[in-house]
Each structure stands twice: as C-alpha cells, then as structure tokens.
N, C-alpha and C positions, 0 to 999 in steps of 0.2 A: 503494500500499499504505499503510495506516494502522496505527499501533501506539499502544499506551497502556500505561503502567506507572509504578511507583513508582521513585523515583530513589535509587541508591546512589552517593555522591559520593566521589571520590578526587582527590588532588592531582597534582602533576607527576611525570614520570619513573616511571610505574608500569611497572616491568620485568617481562619475561616470566618471570623467576625468581620473582617474587612472585604472578604470575598463576597459574602452576602450577610450584610448586617442583621442582627437578631430581630430588629423591627419588622423584617420582612418574612420571618420563619412561618407566619400563619399562611403564607402563599405556597401552593404546591404546584401550580402550573408553571412549567419551564419558561415559556415565553414572557410570563410576567416576572419571574425571578431574573430573567436576562436583563430586564430594563434597570435593575438595581445592582447588577454585578459590578463589583470593584468601586462603587460610588464613594465609599469613604476613604479610598486611596487615590482614586482618579475619578473626580466627578463627571468627566466627559467620556469615560470608557465606553459606555453603552452606546454612545452616539458615533464614536470613532472606529469601533471594532467592525470588520467586514468578515463576512463568511470565509472561512479557511485561514484566518489570521492565527498567529503563534504567539503564546506568552513564553517569554524567556525570563528567569528569575535566578537569584543566587541560591542560598541555602534555606533549608527547612520550609519549603512552600507547602502550605496547607495545614500549618500547625494550629493548634487550638482544639476546638471541640470536634466531635465526630460527625457532625451534621452532614448528611447527604445532599443537602441543598447547595453546598459550595461547588462541587464539581458539575452538578446539574445545572447551575446558573452559568458557569463557565461555558459549558458545552452548548447551551441553549443560546448564548450570546453570539456564537458563530466560530468560536475558537476551536481550531482542529487539533491542537497538539500543545502541550506545555513541556518545556525543556528547562531543567534546573540542575544545580550542582547536587541537590538533595531534596527529598520530599518527606513530609510527615507520613509515616507508614499507614495510618488508617486512611488518610487522604489519598494515598497512592491507590490503595485497594477499592475504595469508593469510586474513584475515577475509572479504574479498570471495569468495575461492575456495571457501569453505565456506558462503556465503550468510548471513554475519553483517553486517548494515548498520551502517556508521559515518558519522557526520556531523561535519565541521568547523564549529564555530559558537561563537566567542568570547562572543557576547552571551547565548547560553543558559547557558553555563557561569557567567558572572558572576551571573546572576539566578536561579540554581537551588540549592536546599539539599537535603540528604538527606531522603527522605520526601515530597518534592513529587511530584505526579502530573503527568506529561507526556503529551501526545498529539502524536505525530509523523507528518507525512504525508511519506513518502519521495519521492512523485512530485512534489511541489511544494516541499519543503524547509522547510515551515512547522512550527514547534515551538511548541506551546502549553503553557504552564505553567498548568494548571487551578487549582492550588492558589494561585497569585498573580495570575491572571487577566492574564497577559502573553503576547505572542506575539513571536517572533523568526523570522528567516529564515536558513536555511543554504542552500547551493547544492544543488539537487537532483541526482540521479544523471543521467548520460546514459542514454539508452534502453537501449543494450546492456548497461550495468552493472545497471540495474533488471531487466533480463531474467535476468542471472545470479543476482541476489539472489531474484527470484521463483521461479527454478527450484530454488532450495535450495543453489546453489553451482555452480561451474564444470563438475564432473563431470556433474551432472544436466543442466545447460544444454547441454553437449555431446552427451549421449545424446539429448535431444530434437532438437537440430539434425540429428544423423546419421539419425535416424528420418524426418525430413521431406525428406531427399535422395531 
C-alpha cells in the first residue's frame, strides 16, 4: 500500500487530550470528531488537512488516556498515516484496530518539515521525502498487520476472515 500526502508536523508528547479534547467525547460520529481534531494544538488543523495528508511527530505520540476517539478523529480528518519516533502503545494498537497506519522512524522525523510531500510504501517501509529528494526506511508491517490495515481495521478484517471459513 502506497500513500502520498503533505506533512503536518508536531513535537513530542502529543496527548490524546489535544488530539481530541475531552469536551467532544460525547460525539461518536467520525466526521464530527474530525472537525475538532488537534484544535487545542493547531486550531486550523481541521481546515488545513486534506485527504491523504500525513502527520509527522517526534516522541510519544498519542500518550495520555486510552480513548479510541483520538485515532478515529485523525483518520476521519483525512490523515492517511502517522510517522513518529515513538508512539504510546495503546494509541498504536487503537490506530491499527481502526486501520490507521503508523510507522516508527526517527530518520524521517529529523529530515521532514511541515508542508513537505511524502510518499510512504507501507509494504516495504520506504518513506520518500519528495520535497527534499531523500529516502529513509522504517520497519514494514508484518503481513497479518498489513492485512488488518488493508481491510480498514480489525472489525472488517475479522468479518472477512469469518466469511472465508
């Protein structure tokens, strides 16, 4: 699976409370959550993001509470992938469960600025910064995780598996 998009860059410890503030947790509709995604850290994020864009962050992205609203809001906003040096483990798993790919890659973070255009090949882990003509490698997903992402998340993956039995 190949992705291409413009970078929105964030720093370290991007907490689930700033990804989707607690005042919106009564909302369960992804499109409504997307309208408030990142608004406490970047008030214009929801109006700037375009389908396919990519978030790049430094360390511990998605720390804080285990709310599933956070990766859901990001995915619904149009973000196709998040690349960071490290992720909070429960955020990582919640993202995979909804089919939002994440890649850990310190080299990409250091070499990338907001507005750069990246091409990401999830099957190989190759991350090309088109704007800077540089390529770095992240670890690709194991096949079973790629299958979950390709299916759109764990629920859809499970439905497909059950249908094939």
